[in-house]
All heavy atoms as an XYZ file, in Angstrom:
777
protein
N      74.071   -112.036     55.007
C      73.074   -111.589     55.985
C      71.725   -112.369     55.858
O      71.027   -112.549     56.823
C      72.735   -110.103     55.798
C      73.781   -109.160     56.260
S      73.823   -108.991     58.001
C      74.512   -107.391     58.177
N      71.456   -112.976     54.664
C      70.243   -113.678     54.473
C      70.331   -114.946     55.320
O      69.269   -115.410     55.901
C      69.997   -114.122     53.031
O      71.008   -114.882     52.531
N      71.506   -115.530     55.535
C      71.660   -116.756     56.407
C      71.234   -116.348     57.863
O      70.701   -117.080     58.598
C      73.051   -117.278     56.381
C      73.334   -118.031     55.106
C      74.718   -118.673     55.185
C      75.008   -119.505     53.946
N      76.322   -119.992     53.908
N      71.629   -115.104     58.223
C      71.333   -114.678     59.560
C      69.849   -114.632     59.778
O      69.302   -115.053     60.788
C      71.957   -113.284     59.842
C      71.633   -112.728     61.207
C      72.187   -113.283     62.367
C      70.754   -111.664     61.355
C      71.886   -112.781     63.603
C      70.457   -111.165     62.554
C      70.969   -111.708     63.727
N      69.113   -114.098     58.795
C      67.696   -114.031     58.869
C      67.050   -115.409     59.038
O      66.131   -115.639     59.826
N      67.600   -116.422     58.336
C      67.106   -117.802     58.494
C      67.346   -118.378     59.899
O      66.589   -119.072     60.446
C      67.780   -118.735     57.446
C      67.362   -118.397     56.003
C      68.198   -119.110     55.013
O      68.761   -120.205     55.288
O      68.282   -118.659     53.860
N      68.526   -117.977     60.449
C      68.880   -118.415     61.773
C      67.893   -117.936     62.851
O      67.565   -118.706     63.780
C      70.268   -117.912     62.196
C      71.484   -118.671     61.720
C      72.758   -117.930     62.207
C      71.498   -120.077     62.200
N      67.529   -116.694     62.746
C      66.734   -116.065     63.812
C      65.220   -116.107     63.596
O      64.417   -115.865     64.496
C      67.134   -114.609     64.114
C      66.887   -113.735     62.892
C      68.578   -114.536     64.580
C      66.973   -112.267     63.121
N      64.820   -116.475     62.377
C      63.372   -116.428     62.053
C      62.772   -117.838     62.298
O      62.313   -118.458     61.392
C      63.126   -115.963     60.618
C      61.707   -115.585     60.385
O      60.950   -115.379     61.384
O      61.322   -115.442     59.209
N      62.807   -118.271     63.536
C      62.257   -119.592     63.920
C      61.385   -119.335     65.176
O      61.514   -118.347     65.811
C      63.407   -120.608     64.231
C      64.129   -120.989     62.940
C      64.362   -120.061     65.246
N      60.525   -120.323     65.389
C      59.557   -120.103     66.516
C      60.035   -120.628     67.864
O      59.222   -120.720     68.793
C      58.212   -120.718     66.152
C      58.285   -122.235     65.896
O      59.385   -122.772     66.005
O      57.218   -122.808     65.654
N      61.328   -120.840     67.996
C      61.927   -121.077     69.310
C      62.976   -120.005     69.613
O      63.478   -119.394     68.621
C      62.640   -122.485     69.432
C      63.732   -122.600     68.407
C      61.570   -123.619     69.255
C      64.584   -123.856     68.574
N      63.224   -119.728     70.850
C      64.270   -118.640     71.129
C      65.616   -119.042     70.638
O      66.013   -120.211     70.706
C      64.252   -118.576     72.679
C      63.000   -119.257     73.107
C      62.652   -120.265     72.055
N      66.302   -118.022     70.082
C      67.664   -118.296     69.584
C      68.572   -117.295     70.412
O      68.418   -116.056     70.342
C      67.815   -117.936     68.111
C      69.251   -118.128     67.634
C      66.866   -118.844     67.308
N      69.497   -117.893     71.187
C      70.437   -117.049     71.928
C      71.710   -116.932     71.090
O      72.328   -117.932     70.803
C      70.761   -117.706     73.307
C      71.883   -117.030     74.079
C      71.528   -115.619     74.511
C      72.204   -117.887     75.304
N      72.046   -115.689     70.759
C      73.254   -115.431     70.026
C      74.359   -114.937     70.992
O      74.059   -114.016     71.807
C      73.036   -114.404     68.925
C      72.019   -114.700     67.909
C      71.844   -113.538     66.951
C      72.293   -115.966     67.120
N      75.555   -115.518     70.924
C      76.629   -115.068     71.759
C      77.719   -114.456     70.720
O      78.312   -115.200     70.055
C      77.277   -116.231     72.490
C      78.585   -115.955     73.120
O      78.765   -114.818     73.582
O      79.473   -116.840     73.188
N      77.832   -113.145     70.793
C      78.920   -112.486     70.041
C      80.143   -112.502     70.883
O      80.155   -111.936     71.983
C      78.474   -111.070     69.632
C      77.342   -111.081     68.593
C      76.051   -111.118     68.945
C      77.766   -111.047     67.284
C      75.067   -111.192     67.990
C      76.776   -111.023     66.284
C      75.431   -111.052     66.654
N      81.192   -113.106     70.385
C      82.454   -113.289     71.089
C      83.658   -113.138     70.159
O      83.547   -113.020     68.972
C      82.458   -114.638     71.766
C      82.806   -115.701     70.796
C      84.100   -116.215     70.708
C      81.870   -116.232     69.917
C      84.427   -117.222     69.772
C      82.118   -117.236     68.973
C      83.473   -117.758     68.936
O      83.764   -118.675     67.994
N      84.848   -113.162     70.803
C      86.075   -113.298     70.094
C      87.036   -114.141     70.982
O      86.917   -114.065     72.193
C      86.735   -111.927     69.742
O      87.942   -112.164     69.073
C      86.996   -111.115     70.948
N      87.872   -114.908     70.353
C      88.782   -115.692     71.064
C      89.868   -114.884     71.853
O      90.538   -115.399     72.743
C      89.532   -116.726     70.161
C      88.584   -117.770     69.521
C      87.979   -118.702     70.567
O      88.580   -118.892     71.648
O      86.932   -119.257     70.275
N      89.956   -113.566     71.541
C      90.931   -112.700     72.176
C      90.341   -112.108     73.499
O      91.137   -111.461     74.181
C      91.323   -111.573     71.230
C      91.979   -112.009     69.981
C      92.272   -110.828     69.073
N      91.071   -110.384     68.286
C      90.367   -109.317     68.453
N      90.735   -108.396     69.361
N      89.354   -109.010     67.709
N      89.105   -112.388     73.809
C      88.452   -111.759     74.969
C      88.273   -112.779     76.061
O      87.511   -113.756     75.879
C      87.158   -111.121     74.529
C      86.411   -110.464     75.656
O      86.916   -109.472     76.230
O      85.390   -110.979     76.044
N      88.841   -112.606     77.234
C      88.729   -113.532     78.356
C      87.295   -113.743     78.792
O      86.888   -114.846     79.134
C      89.587   -113.142     79.564
C      91.049   -113.286     79.191
O      91.464   -114.096     78.351
N      91.895   -112.520     79.880
N      86.503   -112.691     78.884
C      85.091   -112.759     79.273
C      84.338   -113.656     78.301
O      83.508   -114.487     78.658
C      84.420   -111.417     79.376
C      84.749   -110.741     80.663
C      83.832   -109.475     80.793
O      83.662   -108.750     79.850
N      83.331   -109.265     81.999
N      84.615   -113.469     76.944
C      83.958   -114.320     75.956
C      84.246   -115.761     76.142
O      83.392   -116.625     76.079
C      84.420   -113.898     74.565
O      83.959   -112.581     74.239
N      85.568   -116.067     76.380
C      85.953   -117.459     76.599
C      85.348   -118.056     77.799
O      84.920   -119.199     77.871
C      87.547   -117.530     76.618
C      88.028   -117.159     75.228
C      88.004   -118.940     77.011
C      89.550   -116.844     75.169
N      85.234   -117.236     78.832
C      84.629   -117.710     80.118
C      83.160   -118.093     79.958
O      82.628   -118.918     80.664
C      84.774   -116.669     81.235
N      82.457   -117.528     78.902
C      81.079   -117.783     78.666
C      80.876   -119.153     77.975
O      79.753   -119.726     78.056
C      80.429   -116.683     77.790
C      80.156   -115.416     78.495
S      79.019   -115.533     79.869
C      77.538   -116.137     79.014
N      81.836   -119.722     77.288
C      81.666   -120.931     76.578
C      81.085   -122.058     77.383
O      80.074   -122.652     76.942
C      82.973   -121.385     75.842
C      83.404   -120.453     74.751
N      82.624   -119.505     74.144
C      84.608   -120.361     74.076
C      83.253   -118.844     73.227
N      84.474   -119.322     73.200
N      81.688   -122.443     78.554
C      81.036   -123.497     79.319
C      79.684   -123.214     79.830
O      78.842   -124.064     79.955
C      82.099   -123.814     80.473
C      83.009   -122.559     80.463
C      82.925   -122.004     79.123
N      79.450   -121.881     80.139
C      78.116   -121.494     80.594
C      77.068   -121.666     79.505
O      76.010   -122.250     79.735
C      78.146   -120.011     81.073
C      79.037   -119.878     82.311
C      76.739   -119.465     81.293
C      79.407   -118.479     82.655
N      77.511   -121.375     78.297
C      76.574   -121.527     77.126
C      76.284   -122.990     76.829
O      75.174   -123.370     76.440
C      77.059   -120.795     75.893
C      77.122   -119.280     76.061
C      77.893   -118.660     74.915
C      75.717   -118.701     76.106
N      77.311   -123.842     77.063
C      77.141   -125.307     76.852
C      76.105   -125.774     77.885
O      75.206   -126.592     77.531
C      78.432   -125.999     77.077
C      79.177   -126.223     75.817
C      80.242   -127.270     75.868
N      81.324   -126.894     76.857
C      82.344   -126.086     76.602
N      82.476   -125.595     75.471
N      83.239   -125.835     77.556
N      76.163   -125.331     79.081
C      75.218   -125.675     80.117
C      73.800   -125.253     79.817
O      72.826   -125.993     79.999
C      75.631   -125.106     81.490
C      76.908   -125.750     82.058
O      77.382   -126.759     81.531
O      77.415   -125.185     83.072
N      73.684   -124.036     79.287
C      72.388   -123.471     78.901
C      71.801   -124.321     77.772
O      70.647   -124.759     77.854
C      72.515   -122.019     78.473
C      71.259   -121.519     77.842
C      72.906   -121.125     79.660
N      72.593   -124.637     76.796
C      72.146   -125.423     75.632
C      71.686   -126.834     76.090
O      70.669   -127.319     75.728
C      73.196   -125.549     74.596
N      72.444   -127.428     77.012
C      72.154   -128.794     77.551
C      70.828   -128.739     78.352
O      70.001   -129.596     78.238
C      73.303   -129.274     78.389
N      70.677   -127.669     79.124
C      69.498   -127.551     79.991
C      68.233   -127.350     79.141
O      67.098   -127.891     79.520
C      69.614   -126.423     80.971
N      68.332   -126.607     78.059
C      67.105   -126.254     77.272
C      66.845   -127.240     76.165
O      65.740   -127.298     75.664
C      67.246   -124.878     76.679
C      67.250   -123.760     77.773
C      67.664   -122.453     77.177
C      65.866   -123.660     78.436
N      67.835   -128.019     75.791
C      67.642   -129.069     74.741
C      67.105   -128.451     73.445
O      67.603   -127.458     72.989
N      65.989   -129.031     72.923
C      65.517   -128.562     71.622
C      64.425   -127.431     71.794
O      63.773   -127.015     70.843
C      64.882   -129.691     70.815
C      63.761   -130.387     71.571
O      63.442   -130.015     72.666
O      63.252   -131.446     71.007
N      64.296   -126.869     73.022
C      63.404   -125.723     73.249
C      63.974   -124.435     72.850
O      63.238   -123.366     72.713
C      63.015   -125.668     74.736
C      62.263   -126.808     75.247
C      61.910   -126.634     76.742
C      61.265   -127.888     77.301
N      61.508   -127.974     78.719
N      65.293   -124.405     72.586
C      65.987   -123.142     72.198
C      67.273   -123.513     71.519
O      67.733   -124.646     71.547
C      66.281   -122.274     73.440
N      67.792   -122.568     70.751
C      69.078   -122.714     70.118
C      70.068   -121.747     70.711
O      69.748   -120.615     71.052
C      68.981   -122.348     68.592
C      68.456   -123.436     67.719
C      68.871   -123.167     66.320
C      67.702   -122.981     65.370
N      68.090   -122.670     64.035
N      71.361   -122.157     70.795
C      72.432   -121.367     71.255
C      73.479   -121.303     70.128
O      73.964   -122.359     69.729
C      73.099   -121.866     72.547
C      74.256   -120.985     72.932
C      72.067   -121.907     73.717
N      73.771   -120.072     69.636
C      74.632   -119.933     68.507
C      75.762   -118.998     68.864
O      75.455   -117.843     69.304
C      73.888   -119.446     67.262
C      72.796   -120.484     66.859
C      74.874   -119.240     66.089
C      71.891   -119.921     65.825
N      76.994   -119.388     68.729
C      78.137   -118.507     69.022
C      78.513   -117.849     67.666
O      78.715   -118.576     66.691
C      79.245   -119.310     69.577
C      78.895   -119.902     70.956
C      80.013   -120.523     71.785
C      80.954   -121.309     70.992
N      81.980   -121.998     71.818
N      78.780   -116.586     67.704
C      79.162   -115.816     66.489
C      80.483   -115.096     66.785
O      80.522   -114.181     67.631
C      78.067   -114.882     66.090
C      76.807   -115.628     65.762
C      78.564   -114.022     64.871
C      75.608   -114.832     65.421
N      81.531   -115.475     66.115
C      82.870   -114.869     66.244
C      82.868   -113.545     65.511
O      82.668   -113.490     64.274
C      83.929   -115.785     65.677
C      85.328   -115.308     65.920
O      85.502   -114.091     66.092
O      86.271   -116.127     65.924
N      82.997   -112.433     66.238
C      82.919   -111.142     65.610
C      84.091   -110.844     64.628
O      83.920   -110.043     63.698
C      82.783   -109.999     66.638
C      81.523   -110.031     67.465
C      83.993   -109.921     67.551
N      85.241   -111.492     64.861
C      86.316   -111.354     63.942
C      85.995   -111.920     62.582
O      86.461   -111.419     61.536
C      87.609   -111.991     64.474
C      88.158   -111.292     65.667
O      87.923   -110.081     65.818
O      88.748   -111.986     66.564
N      85.111   -112.928     62.540
C      84.780   -113.568     61.216
C      83.457   -112.966     60.698
O      83.046   -113.321     59.593
C      84.625   -115.087     61.424
C      85.961   -115.735     61.762
C      85.783   -117.199     62.035
C      87.115   -117.791     62.500
N      86.926   -119.121     63.032
N      82.776   -112.247     61.521
C      81.419   -111.732     61.138
C      81.320   -110.234     61.505
O      80.353   -109.801     62.097
C      80.329   -112.518     61.891
C      80.254   -113.974     61.490
O      79.733   -114.305     60.499
N      80.908   -114.801     62.285
N      82.297   -109.481     60.977
C      82.367   -108.025     61.333
C      81.125   -107.274     60.871
O      80.635   -106.434     61.558
C      83.623   -107.418     60.673
C      84.932   -107.803     61.412
C      86.053   -107.070     60.726
C      87.321   -107.094     61.531
N      87.909   -108.286     61.966
N      80.606   -107.563     59.609
C      79.467   -106.900     59.075
C      78.267   -107.064     60.012
O      77.572   -106.118     60.285
C      79.140   -107.337     57.680
C      79.855   -106.659     56.547
C      79.399   -107.172     55.224
O      78.118   -107.160     55.001
O      80.254   -107.474     54.415
N      78.047   -108.285     60.408
C      76.884   -108.571     61.231
C      77.042   -107.864     62.592
O      76.063   -107.218     63.106
C      76.734   -110.104     61.417
C      75.562   -110.513     62.332
C      74.251   -110.070     61.824
C      75.551   -112.051     62.517
N      78.234   -107.937     63.200
C      78.427   -107.312     64.513
C      78.231   -105.793     64.384
O      77.550   -105.167     65.290
C      79.805   -107.565     64.971
N      78.682   -105.171     63.299
C      78.436   -103.772     63.088
C      76.958   -103.462     62.897
O      76.461   -102.496     63.464
C      79.284   -103.241     61.928
C      80.710   -103.196     62.218
C      81.602   -102.838     61.019
O      81.017   -102.420     59.975
O      82.832   -102.972     61.060
N      76.269   -104.264     62.122
C      74.867   -104.025     61.813
C      74.012   -104.079     63.115
O      73.079   -103.339     63.267
C      74.331   -105.069     60.830
N      74.449   -104.961     64.025
C      73.711   -105.066     65.315
C      74.328   -104.245     66.413
O      73.888   -104.335     67.594
C      73.746   -106.595     65.735
C      72.927   -107.523     64.832
C      73.109   -108.940     65.261
C      71.437   -107.169     64.842
N      75.295   -103.393     66.020
C      75.932   -102.457     66.970
C      76.505   -103.128     68.176
O      76.313   -102.695     69.317
C      74.911   -101.369     67.386
C      74.454   -100.501     66.262
C      73.660    -99.343     66.790
N      73.290    -98.441     65.711
C      72.138    -98.494     65.026
N      71.279    -99.428     65.345
N      71.836    -97.669     64.074
N      77.152   -104.242     67.961
C      77.877   -104.959     69.030
C      79.157   -104.222     69.334
O      80.032   -104.099     68.520
C      78.175   -106.420     68.618
C      79.030   -107.129     69.699
C      76.898   -107.198     68.400
N      79.195   -103.610     70.559
C      80.317   -102.782     70.941
C      81.207   -103.455     71.946
O      82.429   -103.239     72.008
C      79.803   -101.426     71.508
C      79.014   -100.618     70.562
C      79.788    -99.904     69.572
C      78.877    -98.993     68.741
N      79.099    -99.092     67.294
N      80.603   -104.180     72.854
C      81.398   -104.834     73.916
C      81.121   -106.365     73.869
O      80.110   -106.821     73.382
C      81.044   -104.290     75.289
O      79.700   -104.478     75.600
N      82.076   -107.125     74.403
C      81.979   -108.569     74.351
C      82.073   -109.146     75.732
O      82.749   -108.560     76.611
C      83.187   -109.125     73.515
C      83.171   -108.667     72.035
C      84.425   -109.168     71.357
C      81.942   -109.143     71.316
N      81.382   -110.226     75.982
C      80.477   -110.869     75.064
C      79.131   -110.044     74.995
O      78.797   -109.373     75.983
C      80.224   -112.215     75.668
C      80.465   -112.015     77.112
C      81.510   -110.962     77.252
N      78.461   -110.087     73.920
C      77.093   -109.566     73.780
C      76.171   -110.739     73.533
O      76.381   -111.473     72.593
C      76.961   -108.492     72.676
O      77.736   -107.332     73.063
C      75.595   -108.053     72.443
N      75.126   -110.813     74.345
C      74.127   -111.872     74.234
C      72.839   -111.276     73.764
O      72.393   -110.291     74.320
C      73.953   -112.551     75.567
C      75.248   -113.127     76.225
C      75.070   -113.406     77.673
C      75.774   -114.335     75.445
N      72.231   -111.878     72.738
C      70.988   -111.420     72.180
C      70.068   -112.595     71.994
O      70.431   -113.632     71.485
C      71.199   -110.658     70.880
C      72.186   -109.544     70.953
C      69.875   -110.124     70.302
C      72.548   -108.856     69.702
N      68.817   -112.438     72.388
C      67.795   -113.469     72.111
C      66.854   -112.965     71.069
O      66.306   -111.869     71.196
C      67.034   -113.821     73.438
C      67.923   -114.400     74.463
C      65.839   -114.818     73.095
C      67.283   -114.676     75.854
N      66.620   -113.797     70.061
C      65.674   -113.578     69.014
C      64.579   -114.626     69.065
O      64.839   -115.790     69.434
C      66.277   -113.609     67.628
C      67.001   -112.368     67.230
C      68.343   -112.224     67.484
C      66.382   -111.348     66.532
C      69.061   -111.051     67.113
C      67.027   -110.205     66.138
C      68.362   -110.064     66.412
O      69.011   -108.956     66.043
N      63.358   -114.295     68.646
C      62.312   -115.281     68.394
C      61.463   -114.784     67.284
O      61.096   -113.567     67.250
C      61.453   -115.478     69.682
C      60.487   -116.609     69.477
C      59.746   -116.936     70.738
C      58.739   -118.025     70.450
N      57.983   -118.367     71.662
N      61.187   -115.615     66.327
C      60.453   -115.266     65.101
C      61.049   -114.005     64.436
O      60.282   -113.157     63.937
C      58.930   -114.987     65.443
C      58.297   -116.271     65.949
O      58.494   -117.305     65.385
N      57.496   -116.188     67.011
N      62.350   -113.921     64.413
C      63.042   -112.861     63.724
C      63.035   -111.505     64.447
O      63.539   -110.532     63.969
N      62.520   -111.492     65.721
C      62.461   -110.226     66.459
C      63.298   -110.310     67.696
O      63.327   -111.292     68.467
C      60.958   -110.051     66.907
C      60.710   -108.738     67.586
C      59.238   -108.644     67.982
O      58.347   -109.171     67.232
O      58.969   -108.089     69.053
N      64.101   -109.237     67.925
C      64.945   -109.191     69.100
C      64.073   -109.063     70.317
O      63.224   -108.178     70.398
C      65.945   -108.010     69.028
C      66.959   -107.999     70.144
S      68.052   -106.536     70.141
C      68.882   -106.650     68.587
N      64.323   -109.944     71.280
C      63.521   -109.985     72.513
C      64.284   -109.441     73.742
O      63.721   -108.927     74.710
C      63.017   -111.344     72.815
C      62.108   -111.943     71.723
C      60.797   -111.203     71.670
C      59.861   -111.841     70.752
N      58.535   -111.080     70.719
N      65.617   -109.682     73.750
C      66.413   -109.408     74.884
C      67.853   -109.209     74.451
O      68.313   -109.796     73.524
C      66.325   -110.545     75.865
C      67.052   -110.458     77.111
C      66.634   -109.908     78.315
C      68.374   -111.020     77.458
N      67.635   -110.093     79.279
C      68.673   -110.777     78.742
C      69.298   -111.742     76.620
C      69.876   -111.162     79.338
C      70.510   -112.160     77.187
C      70.775   -111.803     78.563
N      68.609   -108.318     75.204
C      69.994   -108.089     74.836
C      70.762   -107.757     76.126
O      70.231   -107.043     76.993
C      70.098   -106.939     73.868
C      71.523   -106.618     73.453
C      71.484   -105.516     72.362
N      72.824   -105.171     71.969
C      73.254   -105.000     70.773
N      72.398   -105.087     69.777
N      74.490   -104.668     70.535
N      71.982   -108.254     76.198
C      72.843   -107.984     77.349
C      74.296   -108.029     76.978
O      74.651   -108.876     76.215
C      72.579   -109.070     78.420
C      73.434   -108.931     79.666
N      73.119   -108.104     80.673
C      74.639   -109.546     79.996
C      74.107   -108.184     81.588
N      74.988   -109.048     81.194
N      75.032   -107.047     77.444
C      76.476   -107.003     77.203
C      77.201   -107.423     78.509
O      76.870   -106.945     79.601
C      76.954   -105.655     76.778
O      76.404   -105.347     75.496
N      78.167   -108.306     78.368
C      78.936   -108.766     79.564
C      78.502   -110.169     79.937
O      77.606   -110.764     79.327
N      79.250   -110.680     80.858
C      79.018   -112.056     81.344
C      77.601   -112.240     81.962
O      77.104   -111.242     82.542
C      80.082   -112.539     82.265
C      81.406   -112.739     81.629
C      82.448   -113.251     82.646
O      82.376   -114.413     83.065
O      83.365   -112.442     82.977
N      77.063   -113.391     81.928
C      75.803   -113.714     82.528
C      75.929   -115.204     83.014
O      76.583   -116.014     82.360
C      74.704   -113.623     81.456
C      73.349   -113.502     81.953
C      73.025   -112.322     82.829
O      73.212   -112.432     84.051
N      72.617   -111.205     82.232
N      75.287   -115.532     84.121
C      75.366   -116.854     84.631
C      74.325   -117.764     83.977
O      73.312   -117.270     83.407
C      75.238   -116.950     86.167
C      73.903   -116.519     86.651
O      72.951   -117.345     86.746
O      73.716   -115.280     86.869
N      74.508   -119.075     84.043
C      73.610   -119.989     83.340
C      72.203   -119.943     83.790
O      71.270   -119.901     82.985
C      74.170   -121.445     83.468
N      71.998   -119.911     85.108
C      70.602   -119.835     85.644
C      69.831   -118.633     85.118
O      68.696   -118.738     84.777
C      70.610   -119.899     87.197
C      71.095   -121.196     87.746
O      71.004   -122.222     86.998
O      71.554   -121.246     88.876
N      70.498   -117.477     85.130
C      69.860   -116.268     84.638
C      69.494   -116.417     83.136
O      68.344   -116.084     82.788
C      70.755   -115.049     84.845
O      71.037   -114.908     86.241
C      70.082   -113.787     84.325
N      70.428   -116.884     82.320
C      70.132   -117.092     80.940
C      69.022   -118.048     80.697
O      68.139   -117.780     79.849
C      71.411   -117.542     80.205
C      72.469   -116.501     79.910
C      73.757   -117.140     79.339
C      71.932   -115.446     78.988
N      69.005   -119.127     81.384
C      67.976   -120.139     81.252
C      66.629   -119.511     81.615
O      65.629   -119.707     80.865
C      68.246   -121.391     82.122
C      69.435   -122.162     81.538
C      67.018   -122.313     82.228
C      70.056   -123.227     82.467
N      66.610   -118.784     82.654
C      65.341   -118.105     83.087
C      64.844   -117.113     82.039
O      63.638   -117.112     81.714
N      65.759   -116.326     81.492
C      65.337   -115.353     80.470
C      64.867   -116.062     79.197
O      63.777   -115.716     78.651
C      66.522   -114.440     80.096
C      66.191   -113.542     78.908
C      66.896   -113.541     81.304
N      65.554   -117.088     78.773
C      65.124   -117.804     77.544
C      63.809   -118.459     77.765
O      62.933   -118.465     76.914
C      66.219   -118.830     77.125
C      67.477   -118.079     76.704
C      65.710   -119.743     76.046
C      68.716   -119.002     76.559
N      63.508   -118.991     78.982
C      62.270   -119.726     79.203
C      61.052   -118.753     79.126
O      59.985   -119.231     78.906
C      62.340   -120.480     80.598
C      63.194   -121.709     80.382
C      63.270   -122.487     81.730
O      63.317   -121.869     82.818
N      63.438   -123.767     81.596
N      61.289   -117.513     79.317
C      60.198   -116.521     79.187
C      59.682   -116.537     77.723
O      58.520   -116.085     77.491
C      60.665   -115.108     79.460
C      60.962   -114.875     80.972
C      61.499   -113.454     81.238
O      61.107   -112.497     80.451
O      62.324   -113.284     82.106
N      60.505   -116.924     76.773
C      60.123   -116.841     75.357
C      59.873   -118.214     74.708
O      59.621   -118.282     73.544
C      61.235   -116.114     74.550
C      61.526   -114.763     75.146
C      62.676   -114.469     75.850
C      60.560   -113.773     74.986
C      62.895   -113.230     76.368
C      60.789   -112.464     75.516
C      61.970   -112.212     76.211
O      62.161   -111.030     76.759
N      59.963   -119.280     75.516
C      59.761   -120.661     74.994
C      58.241   -120.788     74.652
O      57.400   -120.338     75.252
C      60.201   -121.684     76.012
C      59.774   -123.101     75.558
C      61.677   -121.655     76.142
C-alpha cells in the first residue's frame, strides 16, 4: 500500500483504471486510456490496476464494478466513475485538475 501512496501523491492528476482481463468493458477501455495518455502527455498519468493482482487495494477503495476510474491529485481523490467513459470526457475531467 505504501507504493500506492507514492503513485497518487504527486502534483499532477493520476487516473487509475481498475480492471480485469475477464471483463469486456475493462478491455474496451484500454485503447481509450491509451488515447487519453497520448493526448495529455506529461500533464497527467494513466495507471491501469488489475484487480485480480491487487485485491487488497481494490477492497480498500471499495471497487465494486469494473471498470472503475478514479482521479487523484496530491494524494486526494478528486473524481470517481464506474463503467465505461469516452476519451473526450476523461480528458476534459482530467484537465480540470491539471
